[in-house]
Backbone bond lengths (Angstrom), bond angles and torsions (degrees), N, CA, C in turn:
res aa  C-N    CA-C-N  psi(-1)  N-CA   C-N-CA  omega(-1)  CA-C   N-CA-C  phi
1 M - - - 1.434 - - 1.523 109.62 -
2 A 1.296 118.65 140.53 1.463 122.59 -179.33 1.516 109.16 -96.98
3 D 1.351 115.48 152.01 1.459 118.52 174.77 1.532 108.67 -89.31
4 D 1.341 119.06 -175.40 1.462 122.95 -175.77 1.529 112.67 -63.23
5 S 1.333 118.29 -23.02 1.462 120.42 -178.24 1.520 112.03 -83.03
6 G 1.333 117.46 -3.35 1.449 121.10 -179.46 1.514 113.12 90.59
7 G 1.323 117.55 -7.57 1.467 121.21 178.68 1.515 110.74 -86.18
8 P 1.313 116.73 178.80 1.466 119.87 178.87 1.528 111.05 -65.28
9 A 1.314 115.13 150.88 1.467 120.48 179.62 1.516 109.73 -68.88
10 K 1.311 115.32 142.53 1.466 120.32 175.90 1.518 108.76 -81.61
11 P 1.339 118.34 142.01 1.464 119.31 179.20 1.520 111.20 -65.75
12 A 1.304 115.57 147.26 1.461 121.07 176.90 1.522 108.61 -64.78
13 A 1.315 116.77 150.39 1.464 121.37 -178.06 1.516 111.64 -56.97
14 S 1.333 117.72 -34.79 1.459 120.45 -177.45 1.524 112.53 -70.83
15 S 1.343 117.62 -17.91 1.454 119.29 -179.36 1.525 112.29 -91.07
16 V 1.327 117.35 -4.19 1.456 121.04 178.04 1.526 108.17 -77.62
17 P 1.341 117.83 125.75 1.468 118.74 -178.58 1.527 111.14 -66.69
18 P 1.339 117.18 151.55 1.465 119.96 178.64 1.523 110.30 -65.40
19 K 1.328 115.36 157.88 1.461 120.29 178.96 1.524 109.88 -60.51
20 P 1.337 116.43 138.98 1.458 118.26 177.11 1.526 110.56 -69.45
21 G 1.313 116.07 160.78 1.457 120.69 178.82 1.510 111.07 107.28
22 P 1.330 115.59 172.26 1.464 119.25 -177.69 1.522 111.86 -69.44
23 R 1.319 115.27 149.57 1.455 120.10 174.47 1.526 108.12 -76.07
24 T 1.296 116.15 155.45 1.456 120.75 -177.67 1.523 109.20 -110.23
25 V 1.322 115.61 138.54 1.462 121.76 175.27 1.527 108.31 -128.06
26 H 1.325 115.75 157.48 1.460 119.58 170.60 1.529 105.79 -88.62
27 C 1.316 116.10 103.22 1.467 122.03 -171.73 1.528 112.15 -69.26
28 V 1.337 115.82 127.21 1.459 120.65 178.96 1.525 112.01 -69.86
29 K 1.309 117.18 -25.26 1.466 120.51 -177.78 1.530 111.44 -81.24
30 F 1.332 117.09 -41.96 1.462 121.47 -176.72 1.527 113.38 -99.06
31 G 1.349 117.12 -15.44 1.457 120.43 177.66 1.518 114.76 71.00
32 K 1.336 117.39 25.95 1.463 120.19 178.17 1.526 109.71 -149.20
33 D 1.342 116.60 166.70 1.454 121.73 178.81 1.527 109.83 -73.17
34 M 1.335 114.53 128.85 1.466 121.17 -176.93 1.527 108.82 -147.90
35 P 1.347 117.60 164.48 1.473 119.40 176.45 1.527 110.93 -60.29
36 G 1.342 115.21 133.59 1.464 121.18 -178.73 1.518 112.36 -90.77
37 L 1.313 115.05 175.24 1.463 121.96 179.24 1.519 110.36 -69.43
38 E 1.316 116.05 153.80 1.465 121.10 -179.05 1.519 112.58 -81.98
39 R 1.334 116.92 -22.68 1.467 120.05 -179.67 1.524 109.18 -151.03
40 V 1.320 115.76 165.05 1.465 121.26 178.08 1.533 107.50 -67.60
41 P 1.341 117.71 123.46 1.459 120.39 -172.08 1.532 116.20 -88.14
42 W 1.311 117.18 -9.29 1.465 120.92 -173.89 1.521 107.43 -149.12
43 K 1.301 116.86 155.10 1.465 119.82 -179.02 1.527 111.09 -76.10
44 G 1.318 115.67 159.77 1.463 121.35 172.32 1.512 115.33 77.02
45 D 1.340 113.64 -166.38 1.463 121.25 -176.86 1.519 112.56 -63.53
46 L 1.329 117.44 -36.81 1.464 119.92 179.52 1.525 109.98 -62.32
47 G 1.312 117.22 -42.86 1.462 120.81 178.08 1.518 112.26 -59.13
48 K 1.334 116.26 -40.90 1.469 120.76 178.47 1.527 110.53 -65.44
49 R 1.331 116.50 -42.99 1.473 120.26 179.21 1.524 110.97 -62.54
50 V 1.334 115.79 -43.36 1.463 120.13 179.24 1.531 109.52 -62.41
51 Y 1.321 117.05 -46.09 1.464 121.62 -179.50 1.527 111.56 -58.91
52 E 1.319 116.39 -38.70 1.459 121.47 -175.90 1.528 113.78 -80.59
53 S 1.332 118.79 -19.77 1.462 118.32 -171.84 1.525 115.85 -141.47
54 V 1.334 117.65 16.85 1.470 120.56 178.58 1.531 108.42 -123.82
55 S 1.319 115.81 131.72 1.462 121.04 -179.63 1.533 110.86 -82.16
56 Q 1.321 114.66 165.55 1.463 120.46 176.07 1.528 110.37 -58.90
57 E 1.329 116.71 -40.37 1.464 121.09 -178.53 1.532 111.02 -65.59
58 A 1.331 117.08 -42.33 1.463 120.59 178.02 1.526 110.47 -66.44
59 W 1.332 117.05 -35.43 1.465 120.00 178.26 1.528 110.38 -64.11
60 K 1.327 117.15 -37.25 1.474 120.44 176.71 1.528 110.20 -61.53
61 L 1.337 116.82 -39.49 1.470 120.06 176.58 1.526 110.35 -62.11
62 W 1.336 116.33 -42.02 1.457 120.43 178.91 1.528 110.83 -62.14
63 I 1.321 117.61 -43.49 1.470 121.04 -179.56 1.522 109.83 -57.52
64 E 1.315 117.55 -46.30 1.472 120.55 178.78 1.528 110.84 -63.38
65 H 1.323 116.49 -43.06 1.464 120.89 179.17 1.532 110.45 -64.45
66 S 1.333 116.70 -40.91 1.465 120.06 -178.31 1.531 111.46 -66.59
67 K 1.331 116.95 -32.85 1.477 119.55 176.07 1.523 109.92 -61.92
68 M 1.334 115.87 -42.86 1.456 120.33 178.57 1.527 110.41 -62.65
69 L 1.333 116.74 -43.88 1.470 120.29 179.30 1.522 111.44 -61.69
70 M 1.328 116.42 -45.39 1.466 120.95 -179.13 1.527 110.29 -59.00
71 N 1.323 116.17 -42.38 1.461 120.14 -178.89 1.525 112.63 -73.46
72 E 1.329 116.36 -46.53 1.466 120.22 -177.23 1.518 112.58 -63.64
73 Y 1.335 116.26 -41.43 1.461 120.20 -177.77 1.524 112.67 -96.67
74 R 1.326 116.55 3.06 1.468 122.61 179.61 1.531 111.07 51.52
75 L 1.329 114.71 51.26 1.460 120.91 -178.09 1.524 110.93 -84.54
76 N 1.317 115.34 147.44 1.458 122.71 177.16 1.525 107.15 -106.73
77 P 1.343 119.08 116.43 1.464 120.21 -175.85 1.532 114.17 -62.30
78 L 1.323 117.65 -16.52 1.462 120.75 179.02 1.531 112.78 -90.57
79 D 1.319 117.13 -11.39 1.458 122.95 -178.11 1.532 110.60 -84.27
80 A 1.331 117.35 130.71 1.464 122.29 -177.31 1.533 112.08 -59.16
81 Q 1.328 117.38 -41.16 1.469 120.53 179.76 1.535 110.96 -65.88
82 S 1.325 116.45 -39.78 1.472 120.70 177.21 1.527 110.64 -64.32
83 Q 1.326 117.15 -39.78 1.457 120.97 178.09 1.525 111.35 -63.70
84 K 1.335 115.79 -38.39 1.467 120.67 178.26 1.533 109.98 -63.70
85 I 1.320 116.44 -42.80 1.473 121.05 178.27 1.524 109.88 -61.95
86 M 1.327 117.06 -44.63 1.463 120.87 -179.14 1.534 110.81 -64.58
87 E 1.321 116.80 -38.20 1.459 120.17 178.31 1.526 110.43 -64.19
88 E 1.325 117.00 -42.92 1.466 120.65 177.96 1.526 110.36 -63.02
89 Q 1.323 116.21 -41.51 1.461 120.34 179.76 1.536 111.65 -66.47
90 M 1.333 116.10 -37.90 1.466 120.34 178.49 1.530 110.24 -64.72
91 E 1.320 115.86 -44.22 1.473 120.81 177.93 1.522 109.68 -57.24
92 Q 1.312 116.74 -46.76 1.466 121.94 -179.80 1.531 110.84 -64.85
93 F 1.332 117.10 -42.28 1.465 122.61 -177.07 1.525 111.39 -61.02
94 F 1.328 117.21 -42.99 1.459 120.57 -175.81 1.529 114.46 -95.26
95 F 1.328 117.71 -35.30 1.462 119.88 -169.44 1.524 114.19 -123.13
96 G 1.323 118.29 -6.44 1.455 121.46 -175.65 1.513 113.43 -87.55
97 E 1.313 114.26 -174.53 1.459 122.42 178.13 1.526 109.74 -57.45
98 G 1.313 116.69 130.34 1.458 120.31 178.29 1.518 114.20 75.21
99 A 1.331 117.90 19.53 1.456 120.77 -177.81 1.528 112.61 -70.07
100 K 1.316 116.95 -26.95 1.468 119.94 -179.80 1.528 110.33 -70.87
101 L 1.322 115.00 144.51 1.458 119.84 176.15 1.527 109.05 -72.62
102 P 1.332 117.56 150.27 1.461 119.11 175.92 1.534 110.66 -60.66
103 A 1.306 117.01 149.80 1.463 121.14 -178.68 1.523 111.60 -58.56
104 E 1.320 117.27 -30.98 1.467 120.81 -177.60 1.533 113.34 -88.95
105 Y 1.346 117.58 8.43 1.458 121.08 -179.28 1.527 111.88 -59.89
106 V 1.326 115.87 131.46 1.463 122.37 174.52 1.523 106.71 -124.53
107 P 1.346 118.17 123.24 1.460 119.24 -179.37 1.521 110.80 -60.97
108 P 1.339 117.34 143.70 1.463 119.71 178.75 1.516 110.59 -65.32
109 K 1.330 115.62 149.07 1.458 119.85 178.15 1.520 109.78 -74.27
110 A 1.319 115.56 147.79 1.480 120.60 -179.76 1.524 109.50 -63.54
111 K 1.317 114.99 141.36 1.467 120.33 177.80 1.516 109.06 -75.23
112 G 1.313 115.47 147.21 1.450 117.53 174.63 1.426 114.79 127.37
């Protein structure tokens, strides 16, 4: 279809693909804009909240913390009660009291 100038029609804004690259979120853990997660990491409303406001870097911190929880409390990831505990811990880790990292936090150096 041509536009009024006789040239080709311009694509509608909705047909323009999104910019490539990671999406950006304002991370609740680090308090700044950072690359966000690629997909919703957990079911339900908590998963949506995490997806919308947790960065990839903060999610890596959660994974390490969750490994410690699983081992310390001997949780079974397939058990409904264990999943409930992990969900409560995730909520606390990202959105609860003391969820922010200390101002003097320095990420650990990569092993290797």
